[in-house]
C-alpha positions in Angstrom: 12.6 -4.6 -7.2 10.1 -6.2 -9.4 6.4 -5.4 -9.2 5.5 -8.9 -8.0 8.0 -8.6 -5.1 6.7 -5.2 -4.2 3.1 -6.4 -4.3 4.0 -9.2 -1.9 5.8 -6.9 0.5 2.9 -4.4 0.4 0.3 -7.1 1.0 2.2 -8.4 4.0 2.8 -5.0 5.6 1.4 -5.1 9.1 0.7 -1.4 9.4 0.8 1.9 7.5 4.3 2.9 8.6 5.7 -0.4 7.3 3.7 0.0 4.0 5.0 3.5 3.4 8.6 2.4 4.1 8.3 -0.5 1.6 6.9 1.8 -1.1 9.6 4.4 -0.4 12.3 1.9 -0.6 11.0 0.6 -3.9 10.7 4.2 -5.3 14.3 5.0 -4.2 15.6 1.8 -5.8 13.7 2.4 -9.0 14.9 5.9 -9.4 18.4 5.3 -8.0 17.8 8.1 -5.5 19.9 8.4 -2.3 17.2 9.8 -0.2 13.4 10.6 -0.2 10.3 11.1 1.9 6.7 10.2 1.8 4.5 13.0 3.1 0.9 12.6 4.2 -1.7 15.4 3.9 -3.4 16.5 7.0 -6.2 18.6 5.5 -7.7 19.7 8.9 -4.3 21.1 9.9 -3.4 22.4 6.5 -0.1 20.6 6.6 2.0 17.8 5.3 3.7 15.4 7.7 6.7 13.2 6.9 5.4 9.7 7.3 8.4 7.8 5.9 11.9 8.9 5.1 15.3 7.5 4.1 18.7 9.2 4.1 17.9 12.5 5.8 19.7 14.0 8.8 17.8 14.4 12.1 18.1 18.2 11.7 16.3 18.1 8.3 13.6 15.8 9.7 13.1 18.0 12.7 12.8 21.1 10.6 10.5 19.6 7.9 8.6 17.1 10.1 5.4 19.1 9.4 5.1 21.6 6.5 2.4 24.2 7.2 0.4 26.0 4.6 2.9 28.8 4.1 3.3 28.7 0.4 5.5 25.6 0.3 5.5 24.0 -3.2 4.6 20.5 -2.1 1.7 21.6 0.0 0.4 24.0 -2.7 0.3 21.1 -5.2 -1.3 18.6 -2.8 -5.0 19.5 -3.4 -4.5 19.0 -7.1 -2.4 15.8 -6.6 0.5 17.1 -8.7 4.1 16.2 -8.7 6.4 18.8 -7.1 10.1 19.2 -7.0 12.5 20.7 -4.6 16.1 21.6 -5.0 17.3 18.5 -3.0 15.0 16.0 -4.6 11.6 15.1 -6.0 8.4 14.2 -4.4 5.3 12.6 -6.0 2.0 13.4 -4.4 -0.6 10.7 -5.1 -3.4 12.2 -3.1 -4.7 12.5 0.5 -5.2 9.4 2.5 -8.8 9.3 3.9 
């Protein structure tokens, strides 16, 4: 997807869920990935919540719906807004939504 097309889809997104799905779809297409997630930091809860996903089983989504502060790599890198990788794929953390 070209940047102009993505910009149009992002601007026309009626809500955050749609916006995150559009961005995830574009990231998956750009990287030729089969699956991925967008996780949102919930600082008060010390957790990451899956806000958008593509390609994962319901069992995976149920297990990882909320990742608590238990030393998980993605949550540990979140305050510094670093990229983190997992065995099954890669996540990019941009920063907390406020």
